[in-house]
N, C-alpha and C positions, 0 to 999 in steps of 0.2 A: 504494500500500500504506500501511498505517496505522502510522506510527512510534510513536504512543501505545501501540498494542497490542504492538508489538515490545518497547518499553521495559518494559511491564508483564510480559511473559514473562521478560525478562532479570532483573527484580527478584525473581522467584520463584526457586525452586531451579533452578540451571542444568542444562540437558542438556549433557553433555560435547561439546566442539567437534567431535570426530571423529564423534560420533553425529549432530549437526546437519548436518554435511557430507553424510553418507550419506542422511539424510532429504531434504535439499535436492536431491540427485541424483535420488532417486525422485520427488520432487515435480515436477521438470522433466520427467521421463519421462512423468508423467501428463499434463501440459499439452501435450506433444508427441504425445499420443495413442499412446504406446508401451505404456501400461497402460490397459486398458479398464475402464470402470465399468458396473455393471449398469444396465439401463434403468429398473427400478423400485427405489426407495430406501425402505427402512423408516426411520423416525425412531429410529435406534438408535445409541447410542454405546458401549455396554459389554456387551450381551447375548451371552454365549458367542461372541464375535466371532472368536476365534482371529485377532486383528488382525495382519495382515502389516505389515512395515515400510513397504511402499508405501502402505497405507491410513493408517498413522500420518502419513506425509508428506502425504497428501491432507487429513487433518484439519488439519494446519498451514497448508495453503493456505487452507482455509475460514476459519480464525481470522485469519490475517495479512492477507488481502485484504478484510476488512470485509464478508464475506457475512453472511446472516442469523444464523448461529450466533454469530459473534463480536460482532455488533452487539447481539444480544439479551442476551448475557452482560453487556455493559457497561451496558445501559440498564435502567430500571425495568421491572417486570413489566407485561404486558398487551398485547393486540393494539392497543389505542388508542395505544400508543407508536410503532407503525409509522406513519410519516408519511402513507402512503397511506390507511390506515384513519382516521387523525386527520382528514384532509380530508373523507373520506366522512361521518364523524359530524358534522363542523362544518357540512355541508350538510343536516343534519336527515334523513339517510338512515338508517333503523333498522338496528341491528345486535344489539340486546339481545334475549335469549331467556330463558325459564325452563322448560327441558325436562329432566325427570328420566328416568333409565332405570335399572332394577335388573337385575343379572345376578350369579349366584352369591352372592346375599345382600348385594351391595354396591351402593349407590346412587351414581351419578355425575350431576351436573347440568351441562348445557350452558348457559352464560350469555350467550355472544355468538357470532355467526357472520356472515361476510360473504364474498362471492366474486365473481369475474369469470370470464371464460373461461379465464384463465391463472393465477389466483391465488386462494387462499382462506385464511382465518384464523379461529381460534375460541379461546374461553376456556372452561375447564371447572373444576369443583371437586368435592371430596368431603370427607367428615368424616375427620379424621386421628385415628383411634381405635386404631391399631395400634402397640404399643410397639416392635416390631421395626422398623417403617418409620421411626418417630421416631429411633431409634438410627442407622439407615443415613443418613438425611438430615443428621443432625448431623455424622457423619463426612464426608459429601460436601462440606459447606460449612464445615468446620472451618478456622479461620485457621492452624492448625498442620499442615495437610495438606502432604505432601511436594511434590506436583505439583498446585497449585491450578489450573493451566492445563487440567487434564484434565476438562473438562465439569463445573465446579463447580455451575452453575445449569442444566445440561441435563437433560432427562428422556427416558428411553427409553419409546417409545410406538409401538404398532402400530395403524394406522388403515386405514379403507377409505372411499371416497367413491363413491356410486352414484346413478344416475338412476332415476326411478320405472319399474318394469317391466323393468329390466335387471339381470342378475346378475353382470356384469363390472365390476370397478373401473375408473372412468374415468381414473384418473391414469396418466400416463406418468412419465418421469423428471423430476427437478426439484431445487430446493434447499429444504431443510427446516430449520426452527428450532423446537425444542421446549424451553421453559423453564418454571421453576416458582418459586413462593415459598411460604412457610408463614407464616400469621398465626394465632396462637392454636391452635385445634384444627381448622383448615381448611387443606387442601392446594389451592393454586390453580395450574392449569396453563395454558399458552398455546402455541399452535402457529400458525406462519406458513409457508405453502408457496407458492413461486413455481415453476410448472411450466415445462418446456422448450417446450411447445406449448400451443395453445388447446384443451385436452382437454375442458373443461366446456361442454356445449351451452348456447346462448343462453337457451332457455326451459325449462331443466331444473328439475324438482322433485327436489331432492337429499335424500339421507339419508346421514348421517355415522355410521360405526361405529367404536367403540373396542374393539379386540380384546384388547389386552394392555398392561399397565404393568409395568415391572420395574426393579429396583434392584440394583446390585452393592455389595459392600463396598469403599469407597474405599481402605482400607488395603491390601486384597488386590490391587486394581487397580494402585496405585502400586508395590507391591513387584514385581508381575509385569513392569511396565514397566522397573524398575531392573534386574531380572535379564536381561531380553531384550536390553537395550542395554549391558550391562556390558562386552562385548567388541565394539568398533566394527567390527572386521574380520569378525566372525562373529555378526551380530545375528540373533536368532531371532524367529519369530512368537510372539505371546503372547495370552493371553486368560484371563478368569475366568468362572465360572458365575454366574448371577444368585443373589443371596442371598434375594430375595423377589420373587414374581411374583403379580400379579393378572390372571387370565384370565377371559374371558367374551365376551359380545357385547352391548355397550351400544349401542343404536340410537336415533338422534335424527332425526326427520323435520323438515326445515328449511322454515320458512314463507317465507323470502326467496329469490326467484329471483336468478340471477347478474346483476350490474350490467352494463349494456351501453354506458354513456357512453364516448365517445372525444372527442378534440380534435385540431385541426390544430396541428402544432408548427412554429414558425418556427426555422430554423437560421441563425445569424449568427456573425460574428467567427471565421470558419474559417481556421485556419493549419496547413498541412502535413498535412491530413486530407482524404480523398476518399471518395466513394461512401457518404455518410451516409444511413442508412435508419432511420426512427423509427416505432414502433408503440406505442400506449398504450391504457390503459383506466383505470377509476376508481381502481385500486389501485397501478398501476405503469407504468413506461415501459421498453421494450426498444429498444436502439440497436445497430446494426451499422455498422462503418465500416472503411475500409482506411487503413493507415498504414505508413510505411517502418520496417522493423525490421532492424537489422544482425544478421548471424550471431553467435550466442553471447550476444546481449543479451537481457534479460528485461524485458518491458513491464509497467507497472503504471498503474492509473487513479487519479487524485485527483479528487474531486468537490467542487465549490464551489456553494454556494447563496447567491445575491445577493452574490457576491464573498467570502464567508467559507467556509473549508473546512468541509464538512458532516460533523459527528461522529455525527449521528443516523441517517444513511441506511444502509439495508441494501444493499450493493453486491456483486453477483455478476459475475465477469468470466471469460470463456472466450476463449482465444487460439488461433487457427489460424495457426501459423507458416508453413505452406506457402502459404496465400493472402494472408498479411499482414493478416488480418482479426481484428478485436476485436469481441466481442459482450458487451454489458453489460445488466443489468437493475437498476433501483433504484426506490425508493418515491416516484416522481414521479407524482402523480395527474393524470388528464386534467381533473379539476375544478379544479385549481390553475392559474389564469391570471395570477397576479401574480409568482410566483417565476421567477427566471432562474437556470438551472443551467449551470455551466461544466464540461465534461468535459475534463480535461487528461491527456494520455498522456505518461508519463515513461519513460525508461530507468532501471531501478532495479538496485540491488545485490541479486542473487538470495539472498544469505545474510542481509543485515540488513533489506532492504526499503527502504533509504534511496534517495530519488530522486537520480540522478546528473545527469541533464539532461532538459529537456523535449523531447519529440518533436513534439508539436502539440496543438492545442486547438480547441474550438468551443463555442458557447452554444446553449441550448435554452430556448424560452418558448412556452407554449401560448397560442393566440389567445383573446381574450375573446369572449363571446357564448354562446348556448345550446349545450351539448354535443350531439354527434351522437347 
């Protein structure tokens, strides 16, 4: 888990300790599969969510464990900042596009897109000519905001991904990051999605749909959170209606087919970890392994790149306590044959995220040579 992010949260307006303890209990229930998550996930943080405390706990898991949402909030804008995308672009693989679509009188431009069977990412932009939206964005990013931790740079967006001739969205569940920035009179958005399975066909001709963009009033959202958590013994679901919605069907036919490169990964320096399975593509690497986990302990993964703790990686972690199995995915491209990644599993403090002791570790490096 990421101490830097924990410290950042603490330095903002504090959530009462009793509330945090309740959220932590719910978070643990989620990771123990006591609370189910929907198969399909909209990229939505605030839209009329009627957010339960359990879902608020889930949001804290995503932030604290350095998944795409948390990492994207920390880093500069753009899918090129995803290290998997960065490696792809450094290998002269095209990602840039210039496709416009108009729906309900609003033009949106798709400027980048890249995909594999399990991951896709895109950048988009539109003219910021709406005074109401400018006001909402200023509130969302205000340094005086009560709870800056609540999706300051996140963007609510509803999308679809289709293959030619098929009317069913190809996406199953996954981890979604949607961020934005504003420069002058232009709104720039960025979305990175790591799917749970290889949902995107190898030879697919894809079309991306943007159905909705929406924004809440940050002051209303923060106030709703304060009221819902005022009594730690009787916390209430909460939510706010969107203050502004752009709806339509912006359609973008993608020229680039999914990337199919993979690499053989060498596993070395293994300590106290067993049954390591690695699968990769041009944008990310997925790893499953088994490790000893004592009852009541909470495991967390620390990632090192070439011996230095990696601050730029988007790291998603799923824990199966019954099997003692850890599943992680991170932005280690199959095209990267020089980097050595160390996956270190720690026993951590469930409340603070501090590493208490190391459970085990192992190293990964892709073999040089032409990718498969």
